[in-house]
C-alpha positions as CSV (number, residue, x, y, z in Angstrom):
1,M,-12.8,9.2,8.4
2,V,-16.0,9.9,6.4
3,K,-16.7,7.8,3.4
4,E,-16.3,10.8,1.0
5,E,-12.9,11.5,2.5
6,V,-11.8,7.9,1.9
7,G,-12.9,8.2,-1.7
8,I,-11.0,11.4,-2.2
9,L,-7.9,9.9,-0.5
10,I,-8.0,6.8,-2.6
11,G,-8.4,9.0,-5.7
12,Q,-5.4,11.1,-4.8
13,R,-3.3,8.0,-4.0
14,L,-4.4,6.4,-7.3
15,K,-3.5,9.6,-9.2
16,D,-0.1,9.9,-7.6
17,L,0.7,6.2,-8.3
18,R,-0.4,6.4,-11.9
19,R,1.5,9.6,-12.5
20,G,4.6,8.2,-10.7
21,R,4.7,5.5,-13.3
22,S,3.7,7.8,-16.2
23,I,0.6,5.7,-17.0
24,K,-2.2,7.3,-18.8
25,Q,-5.8,7.0,-17.5
26,E,-6.8,5.1,-20.6
27,D,-4.1,2.6,-20.1
28,L,-5.0,2.0,-16.5
29,A,-8.6,1.7,-17.4
30,T,-7.7,-1.0,-19.9
31,V,-5.8,-2.9,-17.2
32,L,-8.6,-2.6,-14.7
33,G,-11.3,-3.3,-17.2
34,V,-13.1,0.0,-16.7
35,K,-13.7,3.1,-18.8
36,K,-11.3,6.1,-18.8
37,A,-14.0,8.2,-17.3
38,T,-14.3,5.8,-14.4
39,I,-10.6,6.3,-13.6
40,S,-11.1,10.0,-13.8
41,H,-14.1,9.7,-11.4
42,Y,-11.9,7.6,-9.0
43,E,-9.2,10.2,-9.0
44,T,-11.5,13.1,-8.4
45,G,-13.4,11.3,-5.6
46,K,-16.7,11.3,-7.6
47,A,-16.7,7.5,-7.5
48,E,-15.1,5.0,-5.2
49,P,-13.7,1.8,-6.7
50,S,-15.3,-1.5,-5.6
51,D,-13.3,-3.7,-3.3
52,K,-12.4,-5.9,-6.2
53,I,-11.0,-2.9,-8.1
54,K,-9.1,-1.7,-5.0
55,I,-7.4,-5.0,-4.8
56,E,-6.5,-4.9,-8.5
57,I,-5.1,-1.4,-8.1
58,A,-3.0,-2.5,-5.1
59,R,-1.7,-5.5,-7.0
60,F,-1.0,-3.5,-10.2
61,F,1.0,-0.8,-8.3
62,N,2.4,-3.2,-5.7
63,V,1.1,-1.2,-2.7
64,S,-0.8,-2.4,0.3
65,L,-4.5,-1.7,0.6
66,D,-3.7,0.1,3.9
67,Y,-1.7,2.6,1.9
68,L,-4.4,2.9,-0.8
69,L,-7.1,3.5,1.9
70,G,-5.0,6.0,3.7
71,L,-4.4,4.0,6.9
72,I,-0.6,4.2,6.4
73,D,1.5,6.7,4.6
74,E,4.3,4.4,3.4
75,A,3.6,2.7,0.1
76,I,4.8,-0.7,1.1
77,P,4.3,-3.7,-1.3
78,H,0.8,-5.2,-1.2
79,Y,2.2,-8.5,0.1
80,Q,5.3,-9.1,2.1
81,P,5.1,-12.4,4.0
82,Q,8.6,-11.9,5.5
83,I,7.6,-8.9,7.5
84,F,4.7,-10.4,9.4
85,I,5.4,-12.3,12.5
86,K,2.5,-13.6,14.7
87,L,3.4,-13.3,18.3
88,P,1.5,-15.1,21.0
89,Q,-1.2,-13.0,22.8
90,Y,0.6,-13.4,26.2
91,I,3.7,-11.5,25.0
92,K,3.9,-8.2,26.9
93,N,4.4,-4.8,25.3
94,D,8.0,-4.5,26.7
95,E,8.8,-8.0,25.3
96,R,7.4,-7.0,21.9
97,E,9.6,-3.9,21.9
98,L,12.6,-6.1,22.7
99,I,11.7,-8.4,19.8
100,E,11.4,-5.5,17.5
101,K,14.9,-4.2,18.6
102,F,16.3,-7.6,18.0
103,I,14.9,-7.8,14.5
104,K,16.2,-4.3,13.7
105,A,19.6,-5.3,14.9
106,I,19.6,-8.4,12.7
107,D,18.5,-6.2,9.7
108,H,21.2,-3.7,10.4
109,L,23.9,-6.4,10.7
110,N,22.7,-8.0,7.4
111,N,22.8,-4.6,5.7
112,S,26.3,-3.9,7.0
113,I,27.5,-7.3,5.7
114,A,25.8,-6.7,2.3
115,Q,27.5,-3.3,2.0
116,A,30.9,-4.8,2.8
117,N,30.6,-7.3,0.0
């Protein structure tokens, strides 16, 4: 992806997040410590936020930087320690798939129990 495309994608995601919460550009500018025009430039792709501002945007809207940068399309929370599991390097792909299935089965069981209560 070209740098300009990243800036445009970040801008579109920012605009969607801001509008989704009915936040005015002025109010977001105040939160981020920038001018309203800067928010407008971010949203139109005329300027790209610094890494520090990207982090602040992710925290404010509770989305991951991966989402903000366009690496993923699901707006997952910016930090979810419970979803990250470090597996040893020697675990084979088919074993990883089995582990994923096991985790999904546990999640399904927990959701079924929660719905029953």
